[in-house]
One Martini backbone bead per residue (centre of mass of N, CA, C, O) as a GRO file, in nm:
protein
   96
    1MET     BB    1   0.097   0.040   0.019
    2THR     BB    2   0.030   0.373  -0.088
    3GLY     BB    3   0.092   0.710   0.031
    4ASP     BB    4  -0.096   0.982   0.162
    5TYR     BB    5  -0.144   1.011   0.517
    6ASN     BB    6  -0.111   1.273   0.691
    7THR     BB    7   0.111   1.125   0.886
    8ILE     BB    8   0.317   1.054   1.134
    9PRO     BB    9   0.487   0.781   1.271
   10SER     BB   10   0.400   0.860   1.583
   11GLU     BB   11   0.112   0.823   1.518
   12ASP     BB   12  -0.148   0.610   1.566
   13ALA     BB   13  -0.216   0.542   1.267
   14ILE     BB   14   0.072   0.416   1.232
   15LYS     BB   15   0.184   0.283   1.494
   16ASN     BB   16  -0.085   0.100   1.562
   17ILE     BB   17  -0.220   0.015   1.288
   18MET     BB   18  -0.019  -0.015   1.043
   19LEU     BB   19   0.214  -0.175   1.202
   20SER     BB   20   0.052  -0.429   1.275
   21LEU     BB   21   0.022  -0.519   0.940
   22PHE     BB   22   0.283  -0.335   0.848
   23ASP     BB   23   0.559  -0.254   0.660
   24ASP     BB   24   0.795  -0.010   0.656
   25LEU     BB   25   1.023   0.041   0.393
   26TRP     BB   26   1.200   0.269   0.520
   27ILE     BB   27   1.268   0.104   0.807
   28VAL     BB   28   1.328  -0.162   0.666
   29ASN     BB   29   1.657  -0.286   0.613
   30ASP     BB   30   1.618  -0.606   0.483
   31ILE     BB   31   1.494  -0.538   0.192
   32CYS     BB   32   1.590  -0.240   0.110
   33GLN     BB   33   1.766   0.000  -0.040
   34LYS     BB   34   1.866   0.308   0.060
   35ILE     BB   35   1.828   0.618  -0.097
   36ILE     BB   36   2.018   0.887   0.022
   37ASP     BB   37   1.992   1.214   0.091
   38PRO     BB   38   2.194   1.416   0.270
   39LEU     BB   39   1.952   1.638   0.304
   40ASN     BB   40   1.752   1.356   0.359
   41ILE     BB   41   1.780   1.114   0.601
   42ASN     BB   42   1.447   1.085   0.691
   43GLY     BB   43   1.244   1.089   0.453
   44TYR     BB   44   1.111   1.339   0.378
   45THR     BB   45   0.799   1.474   0.205
   46PHE     BB   46   0.736   1.736   0.377
   47ASP     BB   47   0.788   2.008   0.243
   48SER     BB   48   0.962   2.051  -0.030
   49LEU     BB   49   1.107   2.323   0.064
   50HIS     BB   50   1.053   2.231   0.393
   51LEU     BB   51   1.156   1.991   0.539
   52SER     BB   52   0.957   1.808   0.829
   53LYS     BB   53   0.803   1.538   0.703
   54ARG     BB   54   0.669   1.200   0.720
   55ILE     BB   55   0.363   1.119   0.504
   56ASP     BB   56   0.489   0.908   0.309
   57TYR     BB   57   0.422   0.565   0.186
   58ILE     BB   58   0.553   0.221   0.201
   59PHE     BB   59   0.375  -0.087   0.221
   60LYS     BB   60   0.376  -0.415   0.373
   61LEU     BB   61   0.282  -0.709   0.446
   62LYS     BB   62   0.384  -0.915   0.694
   63SER     BB   63   0.291  -1.189   0.556
   64GLN     BB   64   0.488  -1.117   0.339
   65ASN     BB   65   0.758  -1.256   0.135
   66PHE     BB   66   0.923  -1.028  -0.034
   67THR     BB   67   1.225  -1.151  -0.051
   68GLU     BB   68   1.121  -1.396  -0.244
   69GLN     BB   69   1.006  -1.204  -0.496
   70ILE     BB   70   1.276  -1.065  -0.531
   71LYS     BB   71   1.540  -0.917  -0.635
   72PHE     BB   72   1.826  -0.727  -0.571
   73ASN     BB   73   1.688  -0.451  -0.706
   74CYS     BB   74   1.621  -0.294  -0.421
   75GLU     BB   75   1.475   0.035  -0.402
   76ILE     BB   76   1.450   0.337  -0.183
   77GLN     BB   77   1.307   0.667  -0.234
   78VAL     BB   78   1.340   1.021  -0.216
   79VAL     BB   79   1.240   1.256  -0.442
   80SER     BB   80   1.385   1.540  -0.577
   81THR     BB   81   1.119   1.778  -0.588
   82LEU     BB   82   0.898   2.072  -0.699
   83SER     BB   83   0.610   1.955  -0.835
   84SER     BB   84   0.534   1.952  -0.525
   85ASN     BB   85   0.448   1.939  -0.181
   86HIS     BB   86   0.547   1.651  -0.238
   87ARG     BB   87   0.761   1.378  -0.203
   88PRO     BB   88   0.842   1.105  -0.361
   89VAL     BB   89   0.799   0.751  -0.312
   90VAL     BB   90   1.038   0.505  -0.439
   91LEU     BB   91   1.008   0.180  -0.589
   92ASN     BB   92   1.251  -0.056  -0.684
   93PHE     BB   93   1.207  -0.374  -0.871
   94ASP     BB   94   1.257  -0.732  -0.918
   95LEU     BB   95   1.102  -0.989  -1.032
   96LEU     BB   96   1.106  -1.345  -1.048
   0.00000   0.00000   0.00000
């Protein structure tokens, strides 16, 4: 599941509800390699001009063994752009 959830990771909607069923692919280190912008090491996605929050996510079901379904080329990153007030979170991977 992906999208703009308009809530930060420490709020109940993410911390208690989403993370009980899903893994946040930005913080799970053993699935995908993070491509980190040195100016945005926290993966903030909002506001594009003055980054201060991470409110856009890519989640996977905890019950899915994602690592067995993908090849080695799995990368997640927040793309630096001013096309929107949010910066997109992008996941690239190859299926087996």
